C-alpha positions as CSV (number, residue, x, y, z in Angstrom):
1,M,-15.9,-23.8,17.2
2,T,-17.1,-23.3,20.8
3,E,-15.8,-20.0,22.2
4,R,-14.0,-20.3,25.5
5,I,-14.5,-17.9,28.4
6,L,-12.4,-17.6,31.5
7,L,-14.7,-16.5,34.4
8,V,-13.1,-15.0,37.5
9,D,-14.9,-14.0,40.7
10,D,-14.3,-14.6,44.4
11,D,-18.1,-14.8,45.1
12,P,-18.9,-18.6,44.8
13,S,-22.7,-18.1,44.3
14,L,-22.3,-15.5,41.6
15,L,-19.5,-17.6,40.0
16,R,-21.8,-20.6,39.9
17,V,-24.8,-18.8,38.5
18,T,-22.9,-16.9,35.8
19,E,-21.0,-20.1,34.8
20,K,-24.4,-21.9,34.3
21,Q,-25.8,-19.1,32.2
22,L,-22.8,-19.0,30.0
23,A,-22.7,-22.8,29.6
24,D,-26.4,-22.9,28.8
25,A,-25.7,-20.4,26.0
26,G,-23.2,-22.8,24.5
27,Y,-19.9,-21.4,25.7
28,A,-17.0,-23.4,27.2
29,V,-16.3,-21.9,30.6
30,R,-13.3,-22.2,32.9
31,T,-13.4,-20.6,36.4
32,A,-11.0,-19.1,38.9
33,T,-11.6,-17.5,42.3
34,D,-8.8,-15.0,42.3
35,G,-6.6,-13.1,39.9
36,A,-3.4,-15.2,40.4
37,A,-5.2,-18.4,39.6
38,A,-6.9,-16.7,36.6
39,L,-3.5,-15.5,35.3
40,E,-2.1,-19.1,35.4
41,A,-5.2,-20.3,33.5
42,F,-4.8,-17.6,30.9
43,E,-1.1,-18.5,30.4
44,E,-2.2,-22.1,29.6
45,G,-3.9,-20.7,26.5
46,G,-7.2,-21.4,24.8
47,V,-9.0,-18.3,26.2
48,D,-11.2,-16.2,23.9
49,L,-12.6,-13.8,26.5
50,V,-11.8,-13.0,30.1
51,L,-14.8,-12.1,32.3
52,S,-13.5,-10.9,35.6
53,D,-14.7,-9.2,38.8
54,I,-12.6,-6.1,39.7
55,Q,-12.5,-6.5,43.5
56,M,-10.7,-9.8,44.4
57,P,-7.9,-10.9,46.8
58,V,-4.3,-11.7,45.8
59,L,-4.5,-10.0,42.4
60,D,-7.5,-7.7,41.7
61,G,-9.3,-7.3,38.4
62,L,-7.3,-4.3,37.2
63,E,-4.0,-5.9,38.0
64,L,-5.1,-9.1,36.3
65,L,-6.1,-7.1,33.2
66,A,-2.7,-5.3,33.1
67,E,-0.9,-8.6,33.3
68,I,-3.0,-10.2,30.6
69,K,-2.5,-7.2,28.3
70,L,1.3,-7.5,28.8
71,R,1.1,-11.1,27.6
72,D,-1.4,-10.5,24.8
73,A,-2.3,-6.9,23.9
74,S,-5.2,-8.1,21.7
75,A,-6.9,-10.1,24.5
76,A,-10.6,-9.4,25.0
77,A,-11.8,-8.7,28.5
78,V,-15.1,-7.6,30.2
79,M,-14.9,-6.4,33.9
80,I,-17.6,-7.0,36.6
81,T,-18.0,-4.2,39.1
82,A,-20.1,-3.6,42.2
83,H,-22.4,-0.6,42.6
84,G,-20.5,2.5,43.4
85,T,-17.2,1.4,41.8
86,V,-18.0,2.4,38.2
87,E,-15.0,4.7,38.3
88,R,-12.7,1.7,38.5
89,A,-14.6,0.1,35.6
90,V,-13.9,3.1,33.5
91,E,-10.3,2.9,34.5
92,A,-10.3,-0.7,33.4
93,M,-11.6,0.3,29.9
94,R,-8.8,2.8,29.6
95,T,-6.5,-0.1,30.4
96,G,-8.0,-2.1,27.5
97,A,-11.2,-3.8,28.7
98,F,-13.9,-4.0,26.1
99,D,-16.8,-3.2,28.5
100,F,-18.0,-3.6,32.1
101,L,-21.0,-5.2,33.8
102,E,-22.4,-3.6,36.9
103,K,-23.8,-5.9,39.6
104,P,-26.5,-7.1,39.6
105,F,-26.9,-7.8,35.9
106,S,-29.5,-9.7,34.0
107,R,-28.9,-12.9,32.0
108,E,-29.7,-10.9,28.8
109,R,-27.3,-8.1,29.6
110,L,-24.6,-10.7,30.4
111,L,-25.0,-12.6,27.1
112,N,-25.4,-9.5,25.0
113,T,-22.1,-8.0,26.4
114,V,-20.2,-11.3,26.0
115,E,-21.5,-11.7,22.4
116,R,-20.4,-8.1,21.5
117,A,-17.0,-8.6,23.1
118,L,-16.4,-11.8,21.2
119,R,-17.6,-10.2,17.9
120,Y,-15.2,-7.3,18.5
121,R,-12.3,-9.8,19.2
122,G,-13.1,-11.5,15.9
123,L,-13.0,-8.2,14.0
124,V,-9.6,-7.3,15.6
125,A,-8.2,-10.8,14.6
126,E,-9.6,-10.5,11.1
127,N,-8.1,-7.0,10.7
128,R,-4.8,-8.3,11.9
129,R,-5.0,-11.2,9.4
130,L,-5.8,-8.9,6.6
131,H,-3.0,-6.5,7.5
132,H,-0.5,-9.4,7.4
133,E,-1.9,-10.6,4.2
134,L,-1.5,-7.1,2.7
135,R,2.0,-6.9,4.0
136,D,2.9,-10.2,2.3
137,R,1.1,-9.2,-0.9
138,F,3.1,-5.9,-1.1
139,S,6.4,-7.3,0.2
140,F,9.6,-6.7,-1.8
141,A,9.3,-10.3,-3.0
142,S,6.0,-9.4,-4.7
143,I,7.9,-7.0,-7.0
144,I,9.3,-9.3,-9.7
145,G,12.6,-8.5,-11.3
146,A,16.3,-9.6,-11.4
147,S,17.6,-7.1,-13.9
148,A,20.2,-4.6,-13.0
149,G,17.7,-1.8,-13.1
150,M,15.3,-3.6,-10.7
151,K,18.1,-4.6,-8.3
152,E,18.9,-0.9,-8.0
153,V,15.2,-0.2,-7.3
154,F,15.2,-2.9,-4.6
155,R,18.4,-1.5,-2.9
156,T,16.9,2.0,-2.7
157,L,13.5,0.7,-1.7
158,G,15.0,-1.3,1.2
159,R,16.8,1.8,2.5
160,A,13.9,4.2,2.1
161,A,11.1,2.1,3.5
162,G,12.4,2.1,7.0
163,T,12.6,5.9,7.1
164,D,9.9,8.5,7.1
165,V,11.2,10.6,4.2
166,T,9.1,11.6,1.2
167,V,9.6,9.3,-1.8
168,L,9.1,10.1,-5.5
169,V,8.4,7.1,-7.7
170,S,8.7,7.7,-11.5
171,G,8.2,5.5,-14.4
172,E,6.0,5.0,-17.5
173,S,2.3,3.9,-17.1
174,G,2.0,0.2,-16.2
175,T,5.5,-0.2,-14.6
176,G,4.1,-0.9,-11.2
177,K,4.5,2.5,-9.4
178,E,1.6,1.9,-7.0
179,L,2.9,-1.5,-6.1
180,V,6.2,0.0,-5.1
181,A,4.5,2.8,-3.2
182,R,2.5,0.2,-1.2
183,A,5.7,-1.7,-0.5
184,V,7.2,1.5,0.9
185,H,4.2,1.8,3.3
186,Y,3.9,-1.8,4.4
187,H,7.6,-2.1,5.3
188,G,7.8,1.2,7.1
189,A,7.1,2.4,10.6
190,R,3.6,3.5,9.5
191,S,2.5,0.1,8.3
192,E,-0.2,-0.2,11.0
193,G,-1.7,3.1,9.7
194,P,-3.9,3.7,6.7
195,F,-2.6,3.7,3.1
196,V,-4.6,6.2,1.0
197,A,-4.1,6.6,-2.8
198,V,-5.4,9.4,-4.9
199,N,-5.0,9.9,-8.6
200,C,-4.4,13.6,-9.2
201,A,-4.9,13.3,-12.9
202,A,-8.3,11.5,-12.6
203,I,-10.0,14.3,-10.5
204,P,-11.3,17.4,-12.1
205,E,-9.0,20.4,-11.3
206,A,-11.8,22.3,-9.6
207,L,-12.4,19.4,-7.1
208,L,-8.8,18.4,-6.4
209,E,-8.3,20.8,-3.5
210,S,-11.5,19.5,-1.8
211,E,-10.4,15.9,-2.5
212,L,-7.0,16.4,-0.8
213,F,-7.8,18.8,2.0
214,G,-11.6,18.4,2.6
215,H,-14.2,21.1,2.7
216,E,-16.8,22.6,5.1
217,K,-20.5,22.5,4.5
218,G,-21.5,25.3,2.1
219,A,-17.9,26.0,1.0
220,F,-19.1,25.9,-2.7
221,T,-22.1,25.0,-4.7
222,G,-23.0,21.4,-4.1
223,A,-21.2,21.2,-0.8
224,D,-24.2,20.0,1.1
225,S,-22.2,18.5,3.9
226,A,-18.6,18.7,5.3
227,R,-16.1,16.3,3.9
228,T,-12.8,14.9,5.2
229,G,-9.9,15.2,2.8
230,R,-7.5,12.4,1.8
231,F,-4.7,14.0,3.9
232,T,-6.8,13.6,7.0
233,E,-7.9,10.1,6.1
234,A,-4.2,9.1,5.8
235,D,-3.3,10.6,9.2
236,G,-0.8,8.3,10.9
237,G,-0.2,6.5,7.6
238,T,0.9,7.0,4.0
239,L,-0.7,9.1,1.2
240,L,0.1,8.2,-2.4
241,L,-0.2,11.2,-4.7
242,D,-0.4,9.4,-8.1
243,E,0.3,11.4,-11.3
244,V,1.5,14.4,-9.2
245,G,3.2,15.8,-12.3
246,D,-0.3,16.7,-13.8
247,M,-1.1,19.0,-10.9
248,R,-1.8,22.6,-11.8
249,P,0.5,25.3,-10.5
250,D,-1.8,26.8,-7.8
251,M,-2.4,23.3,-6.4
252,Q,1.3,22.7,-6.3
253,A,1.7,25.8,-4.1
254,K,-1.0,24.6,-1.7
255,L,0.5,21.1,-1.6
256,L,3.9,22.6,-0.8
257,R,2.4,24.6,2.0
258,V,0.9,21.4,3.6
259,L,4.2,19.5,3.2
260,Q,6.1,22.4,4.9
261,D,3.6,23.1,7.7
262,R,2.1,19.6,8.3
263,R,-1.3,21.3,8.4
264,V,-4.3,21.2,6.1
265,V,-6.9,23.9,5.7
266,P,-10.3,22.5,4.4
267,V,-12.0,24.6,1.7
268,G,-14.2,27.2,3.4
269,S,-12.6,26.7,6.8
270,P,-11.0,29.7,8.6
271,E,-8.4,27.5,10.3
272,G,-6.6,24.3,9.7
273,H,-5.5,21.2,11.6
274,A,-2.3,19.2,12.0
275,V,-1.8,16.0,10.0
276,D,0.9,13.4,10.4
277,V,1.3,11.8,7.0
278,R,4.1,10.3,4.9
279,V,3.8,11.3,1.3
280,V,4.8,9.1,-1.6
281,A,4.4,10.8,-5.0
282,A,4.3,9.0,-8.3
283,T,4.4,10.3,-11.9
284,N,4.8,9.1,-15.5
285,R,6.1,12.5,-16.5
286,D,9.8,13.5,-16.5
287,L,9.7,16.2,-13.8
288,A,13.2,17.3,-14.7
289,V,11.8,18.3,-18.1
290,A,8.8,19.9,-16.4
291,L,11.2,22.0,-14.3
292,E,12.9,23.2,-17.4
293,E,9.6,24.1,-19.0
294,G,8.4,25.9,-15.9
295,T,5.3,23.7,-15.4
296,F,6.4,22.2,-12.1
297,R,7.7,24.1,-9.1
298,E,11.3,23.5,-8.2
299,D,10.7,23.9,-4.4
300,L,8.0,21.3,-4.6
301,F,10.1,18.9,-6.6
302,Y,12.8,18.9,-4.0
303,R,10.3,18.4,-1.2
304,L,8.9,15.3,-3.0
305,A,12.2,13.9,-4.3
306,V,14.0,13.3,-1.1
307,V,14.4,9.8,-2.3
308,T,13.7,9.0,-6.0
309,L,12.8,5.5,-7.3
310,E,12.8,5.2,-11.1
311,I,11.1,2.1,-12.3
312,P,12.6,1.0,-15.7
313,P,10.2,0.2,-18.5
314,L,9.8,-3.4,-19.4
315,R,11.6,-3.0,-22.8
316,E,14.7,-2.1,-20.8
317,R,14.5,-5.2,-18.5
318,R,13.8,-8.0,-21.0
319,D,15.5,-10.6,-18.8
320,D,12.6,-10.1,-16.4
321,I,10.0,-11.1,-18.9
322,P,10.2,-14.9,-18.3
323,L,10.0,-14.3,-14.5
324,L,7.0,-12.0,-14.9
325,A,5.3,-14.3,-17.3
326,G,5.6,-17.2,-14.9
327,H,4.3,-15.0,-12.1
328,F,1.2,-14.1,-14.1
329,L,0.7,-17.7,-15.1
330,A,0.4,-18.7,-11.4
331,K,-1.6,-15.6,-10.5
332,H,-4.3,-16.4,-13.1
333,G,-4.5,-20.2,-12.5
334,G,-2.1,-21.4,-15.2
335,E,0.4,-23.3,-12.9
336,A,0.0,-26.4,-15.1
337,F,1.0,-24.5,-18.2
338,T,4.5,-24.0,-19.7
339,L,5.6,-21.4,-22.2
340,S,6.9,-22.6,-25.5
341,P,10.3,-21.2,-26.7
342,E,8.5,-19.4,-29.6
343,F,6.0,-17.9,-27.2
344,L,8.8,-16.5,-24.9
345,A,10.8,-15.3,-27.9
346,A,7.8,-13.3,-29.1
347,L,7.4,-11.8,-25.7
348,R,11.1,-10.8,-25.7
349,R,10.8,-9.1,-29.1
350,H,7.8,-6.9,-28.2
351,R,8.5,-3.3,-27.1
352,W,5.7,-3.3,-24.4
353,P,4.4,0.2,-24.6
354,G,1.9,-0.8,-21.8
355,N,4.8,-2.3,-19.7
356,V,4.1,-4.9,-17.0
357,R,0.3,-4.3,-17.1
358,E,0.3,-5.1,-20.8
359,L,2.3,-8.3,-20.2
360,E,-0.2,-9.5,-17.6
361,N,-3.1,-8.9,-20.0
362,V,-1.3,-10.8,-22.7
363,I,-0.7,-13.9,-20.4
364,Q,-4.3,-13.7,-19.2
365,R,-5.6,-13.7,-22.7
366,A,-3.4,-16.5,-23.8
367,L,-4.7,-18.7,-20.9
368,V,-8.3,-18.0,-22.0
369,L,-7.7,-18.7,-25.7
370,H,-5.0,-21.4,-25.6
371,R,-5.1,-24.0,-28.3
372,E,-3.0,-26.8,-26.8
373,P,-3.5,-28.1,-23.2
374,G,-0.5,-27.7,-21.0
375,E,1.5,-25.3,-23.2
376,L,1.1,-21.8,-24.5
377,L,2.1,-21.4,-28.1
378,V,2.9,-18.4,-30.2
379,E,-0.5,-18.8,-31.9
380,D,-2.1,-17.9,-28.5
381,L,-0.7,-14.4,-28.6
382,P,-2.4,-11.3,-30.0
383,P,-1.7,-10.8,-33.8
384,A,0.4,-7.7,-33.0
385,L,2.9,-9.8,-31.0
386,R,2.6,-12.9,-33.1
387,D,3.5,-11.2,-36.3
388,E,6.3,-9.0,-35.1
389,R,9.5,-9.8,-36.9
390,P,12.8,-10.2,-35.1
391,R,15.1,-7.2,-35.3
392,A,18.2,-7.5,-37.4
393,E,21.3,-8.2,-35.4
394,N,23.1,-5.4,-37.2
395,P,20.7,-2.7,-38.4
396,F,23.5,-0.4,-39.7
397,A,25.3,-0.9,-42.9
398,L,28.5,1.0,-43.6
399,P,28.5,2.4,-47.2
400,E,31.6,1.8,-49.3
401,E,32.3,5.5,-49.5
402,G,32.2,5.9,-45.6
403,I,30.0,8.1,-43.5
404,S,30.1,11.0,-41.1
405,L,29.7,9.6,-37.5
406,A,28.7,13.0,-36.2
407,E,25.8,13.2,-38.7
408,V,24.7,9.7,-37.7
409,E,24.8,10.7,-34.1
410,K,22.8,13.9,-34.7
411,S,20.2,12.0,-36.8
412,L,19.7,9.4,-34.1
413,I,19.4,12.0,-31.4
414,R,16.8,13.9,-33.4
415,Q,14.8,10.6,-34.0
416,A,14.9,9.8,-30.3
417,L,13.7,13.2,-29.3
418,E,10.9,13.1,-31.9
419,R,9.8,9.6,-30.8
420,T,9.7,10.8,-27.1
421,E,8.1,14.2,-28.0
422,G,11.1,16.0,-26.6
423,N,11.3,14.1,-23.3
424,R,15.1,14.1,-22.8
425,S,15.2,11.4,-20.1
426,R,13.3,8.9,-22.2
427,A,15.3,9.8,-25.3
428,A,18.5,9.2,-23.4
429,R,17.2,5.7,-22.4
430,L,16.3,4.9,-26.0
431,L,19.9,5.8,-27.0
432,G,21.4,3.8,-24.1
433,I,23.1,6.9,-22.5
434,T,22.6,9.0,-19.5
435,R,20.5,12.2,-19.5
436,Q,23.6,14.2,-18.7
437,T,25.5,12.7,-21.7
438,L,22.5,13.5,-24.0
439,L,22.6,17.1,-22.8
440,Y,26.3,17.3,-23.5
441,R,25.8,15.9,-27.0
442,L,22.9,18.3,-27.7
443,G,25.2,21.2,-26.9
444,K,28.1,19.6,-28.9
445,H,26.0,19.3,-32.1
446,G,24.1,22.6,-31.6
447,L,20.7,20.8,-31.2
448,E,19.5,22.6,-28.1
């Protein structure tokens, strides 16, 4: 597509020469001899770049640039200035001009500057397109779920996203915690800023401080150059601290200091610098249990958990399985396929230890290995899912001689705690009760 330039100059000879040079280079050129006429031409649309003299009657170049930026902040402009008025050209760049040309300028300088300005305009437009694409990708609608647990997540997410408070996202691995964190970012006031994610559990403990806060050259063995930390990279945006529950105690204290002071001190630096970052923390650990065990700081917990989003595991939102399966079908090119009733029934039976991530892998595998065109059958599932037997409707049989309900309750509580390795919140979910109710029953039965 031919790029369109609006050329503005009150010097007829310069206007004519510059127009010819641009046209010979393949550009479509419109001309105007004063700022007012140029503004009217710009408002008609179809302008990729404004190339304007600064000194003009009626409306000078700086006034024209200001009016154009009011109408389109992303408009690209190059200003033309006479010798001795470079200060005004610098002022124009502060107003939003891409560059300036000082008279007299060569054809090569003209075309080079125009090419760079149009390339920059293209990069800005592409960046905006990608940003909108990311926002759509990480919209609330991209988080699939209609179960009661997910509706509560959506309600809290909608309220928290528009604020600047710290958010703690908890849930088992594979439940979509990072997807939720990105939705918080892209629907908040910082959506134009960077989103930076760091997995605290994947970085060696000795390097985590440098990763988060940066370091100076020579701060430690191997620090051959200075490095910017993730907090600084996320300045003006959002930082996701994934698996924050695995952070060692001394790093917890340093993180708390940064959250309190809004300043980071790079390793090896005598002084720090301010950062403006929204923190979203995520963990698959029960931090309430970690508090009881003394492995997580209480003051840091309350700094992070201003708003808490708990993502339920897939086994607790079985009504969402058909929705998610359909979503993953479309995502991986299976729009023409349907799911057989037996296939869906097998999905509903499975306990999904890998949660939503595991379900996506199962659908992807079934699409690759399907046996019948147009329909996914139970035979397309992995053997572990295919051979699972339906659970009995009533797994409990009451003996003729009766039973002690208290002993049954104690036994079930013990089993739940053993299965979850002592994690009381997960044990409570297995038993279908709240954590507070479980704590009460532990005390009642002397199981603490």
